[in-house]
C-alpha positions as CSV (number, residue, x, y, z in Angstrom):
1,M,17.1,-12.2,9.3
2,G,14.3,-14.6,8.4
3,S,12.8,-13.3,5.2
4,A,14.3,-9.8,5.5
5,S,17.6,-8.8,3.8
6,C,19.6,-6.6,6.1
7,V,22.6,-4.3,5.7
8,F,24.6,-3.4,8.8
9,V,26.4,-0.1,8.8
10,N,29.4,0.2,11.2
11,G,31.6,3.0,12.3
12,I,30.9,6.7,13.0
13,R,32.0,7.9,9.5
14,M,29.8,5.5,7.6
15,V,26.8,6.0,9.9
16,K,27.1,9.7,9.4
17,E,27.4,9.2,5.6
18,V,24.2,7.1,5.5
19,L,22.0,9.0,8.0
20,V,23.2,12.6,7.6
21,N,25.0,13.2,4.3
22,Q,22.7,10.9,2.3
23,G,19.7,10.9,4.7
24,E,17.2,11.6,1.9
25,N,18.3,8.5,0.1
26,F,17.8,6.3,3.2
27,L,14.4,7.4,4.5
28,D,12.7,4.0,4.1
29,R,12.7,1.7,7.1
30,P,12.0,-2.1,7.1
31,E,8.4,-3.1,7.8
32,M,8.6,-5.2,10.9
33,P,5.7,-7.6,11.3
34,L,5.3,-7.0,15.0
35,A,5.2,-3.2,14.6
36,G,2.9,-3.6,11.6
37,E,0.5,-5.7,13.6
38,L,0.4,-3.0,16.4
39,F,0.5,0.2,14.5
40,S,-0.5,-0.8,10.9
41,N,2.6,1.1,9.8
42,R,1.0,4.5,10.7
43,G,1.9,7.3,13.1
44,L,5.2,9.1,13.7
45,L,7.3,6.1,14.7
46,S,6.1,3.3,12.5
47,S,5.2,5.1,9.3
48,N,7.5,5.3,6.3
49,G,8.4,7.4,3.3
50,H,6.1,10.3,2.4
51,L,3.7,9.6,5.2
52,W,6.5,9.7,7.7
53,K,7.6,13.1,6.3
54,Q,4.1,14.5,6.7
55,Q,3.8,13.2,10.3
56,R,7.2,14.5,11.2
57,R,6.5,18.0,9.7
58,F,3.2,18.3,11.5
59,T,4.6,17.1,14.8
60,L,7.6,19.5,14.7
61,S,5.4,22.4,13.8
62,T,2.9,21.6,16.5
63,L,5.6,21.2,19.2
64,R,7.2,24.4,18.1
65,N,3.9,26.3,18.5
66,F,3.4,24.8,21.9
67,S,6.8,26.2,23.0
68,L,5.5,29.7,22.1
69,G,2.2,29.2,23.9
70,K,1.1,29.9,27.5
71,K,3.2,27.1,29.0
72,S,6.5,26.1,27.4
73,L,7.8,22.5,27.4
74,E,10.5,23.6,29.9
75,E,7.8,24.9,32.3
76,R,6.0,21.6,32.1
77,I,9.2,19.8,32.9
78,Q,9.9,22.1,35.8
79,E,6.4,21.7,37.2
80,E,6.6,17.9,36.9
81,R,10.0,17.9,38.6
82,R,8.4,19.4,41.7
83,Y,5.7,16.7,41.7
84,L,8.3,14.0,41.4
85,V,10.3,15.5,44.3
86,D,7.2,15.5,46.4
87,A,6.5,11.9,45.5
88,F,10.0,10.9,46.6
89,G,9.4,12.9,49.8
90,D,6.2,10.9,50.5
91,E,8.4,7.8,51.0
92,Q,9.9,9.5,54.2
93,G,13.4,8.2,53.6
94,S,12.4,4.6,53.4
95,P,13.9,2.4,50.6
96,F,11.8,2.3,47.5
97,D,12.0,1.5,43.8
98,P,11.8,4.8,41.8
99,H,11.2,3.1,38.5
100,F,7.5,3.8,38.1
101,K,7.6,7.2,39.8
102,I,10.2,8.3,37.2
103,N,8.2,6.7,34.4
104,N,5.1,8.5,35.7
105,A,7.0,11.9,35.7
106,V,8.3,11.4,32.1
107,S,4.9,10.1,30.9
108,N,3.1,13.1,32.5
109,I,5.2,15.6,30.6
110,I,4.3,13.8,27.4
111,C,0.6,13.6,28.5
112,S,0.5,17.3,29.3
113,V,1.3,18.0,25.7
114,T,-0.8,15.1,24.2
115,F,-3.9,15.2,26.4
116,G,-3.6,18.7,27.8
117,N,-3.3,17.5,31.4
118,P,-1.0,15.3,33.5
119,F,-2.2,12.4,35.6
120,N,-2.1,12.1,39.4
121,Y,0.6,9.7,40.7
122,H,-2.1,7.7,42.4
123,D,-4.5,7.5,39.4
124,A,-5.2,3.7,39.1
125,D,-6.0,3.8,35.4
126,F,-2.9,5.6,34.5
127,Q,-0.7,3.4,36.7
128,K,-2.2,0.4,35.0
129,L,-1.3,1.9,31.6
130,L,2.3,2.6,32.7
131,R,2.7,-1.0,33.8
132,L,1.2,-2.3,30.6
133,L,3.6,-0.1,28.6
134,D,6.6,-1.2,30.7
135,E,5.8,-4.9,30.3
136,T,5.2,-4.5,26.5
137,V,8.6,-2.8,26.0
138,D,10.3,-5.6,27.9
139,L,8.5,-8.3,26.0
140,H,9.7,-6.9,22.6
141,G,13.1,-8.3,23.5
142,A,11.8,-11.8,24.1
143,I,13.0,-14.6,21.7
144,M,9.4,-15.4,20.6
145,S,8.8,-11.7,19.8
146,Q,11.9,-11.6,17.7
147,L,11.0,-14.8,16.0
148,Y,7.6,-13.3,15.2
149,N,9.4,-10.6,13.1
150,A,11.2,-13.4,11.2
151,F,8.4,-15.9,10.8
152,P,5.1,-14.1,11.5
153,S,2.9,-16.6,9.5
154,I,4.0,-19.4,11.9
155,I,4.6,-17.7,15.2
156,K,1.3,-15.9,15.3
157,F,-0.5,-19.2,16.0
158,L,1.8,-20.1,18.9
159,P,1.5,-19.0,22.5
160,G,4.2,-16.7,23.9
161,P,5.1,-13.1,25.0
162,H,4.1,-11.8,21.6
163,Q,0.5,-12.7,22.4
164,T,0.8,-10.7,25.6
165,I,2.0,-7.8,23.6
166,F,-1.1,-7.9,21.4
167,K,-3.4,-8.1,24.5
168,N,-1.6,-5.2,26.2
169,W,-1.8,-3.1,23.1
170,R,-5.5,-3.6,22.8
171,L,-5.9,-2.3,26.4
172,M,-3.6,0.7,25.8
173,R,-5.4,1.5,22.5
174,N,-8.8,1.5,24.4
175,F,-7.3,4.0,26.9
176,M,-6.2,6.3,24.1
177,K,-9.5,6.0,22.3
178,E,-11.5,7.1,25.4
179,R,-9.3,10.2,25.7
180,I,-9.7,11.0,22.0
181,D,-13.4,10.5,22.1
182,K,-13.7,13.0,25.0
183,H,-11.7,15.5,23.0
184,K,-14.0,15.1,20.1
185,E,-17.0,15.8,22.3
186,I,-15.8,19.2,23.6
187,W,-13.5,20.1,20.7
188,N,-13.4,23.8,19.8
189,P,-11.8,24.4,16.3
190,S,-10.7,27.9,17.4
191,E,-8.8,26.7,20.4
192,S,-6.1,24.0,20.4
193,R,-5.3,23.0,23.9
194,D,-3.0,20.0,23.2
195,F,-1.6,17.7,20.5
196,I,-4.9,15.8,20.0
197,D,-6.8,19.1,19.4
198,C,-4.2,20.1,16.8
199,Y,-4.5,16.7,15.1
200,L,-8.3,16.9,15.0
201,Q,-7.9,20.4,13.5
202,E,-5.5,19.1,10.9
203,I,-7.9,16.2,10.0
204,A,-10.8,18.7,9.7
205,K,-8.7,21.0,7.5
206,F,-7.9,18.2,5.0
207,S,-11.5,16.8,5.1
208,T,-12.8,20.3,4.2
209,A,-10.2,20.7,1.4
210,E,-11.3,17.4,-0.2
211,Q,-15.0,18.4,-0.2
212,T,-16.7,19.9,-3.2
213,P,-17.9,23.5,-3.0
214,L,-21.5,22.1,-2.8
215,Q,-20.6,19.9,0.1
216,R,-18.9,22.7,2.0
217,G,-22.0,24.9,1.4
218,L,-24.3,22.2,2.9
219,E,-22.0,21.8,5.9
220,I,-22.2,25.6,6.5
221,Q,-26.0,25.6,6.2
222,R,-26.2,22.7,8.6
223,D,-24.0,24.5,11.2
224,E,-26.1,27.7,10.9
225,K,-29.3,25.6,11.6
């Protein structure tokens, strides 16, 4: 496919052999130019090899801890279900498209874990984010987006849906950055309210481990002042 060599695995028996029985031997995933442009091959979904293992281990451990906390994931889902039913009720029996309301409900469950709080169904900024995300997912299936993965050095100079994907991603990234910056302003290392707090704590832990004893001593003195 373009410049990438591909092997297609067919049949349940062979898929299980590759992904389950020999999963450790097939951890690597192809580096897709479109995903690389958006995520720089980082994060849980687009990272690879050892980095992916670290991200996955941290994510599973964090989500497991959340399930033992004050509000389990099941409780968050049940709570959001009630909000969704109320949103359907607001339509008073008139025909409506439930697509974005359901998207809002599913996204809110994720946001309650990630940001520590869900968003109101009438929040203009969040509704804009959902529409950008919905459009971006659809555009990934466009022919020009697929051609970008095959011939990125050429297609990147041409107009098309892939350019809209890049524009949408910049807007979504700004939305996320604002939330992360707010978390940093009020972050309390002794209390992890959500996934972002846990990630900040993990970053701080590794940053401290990499410091020399002298640097750590200076940090402690600065905190005491």
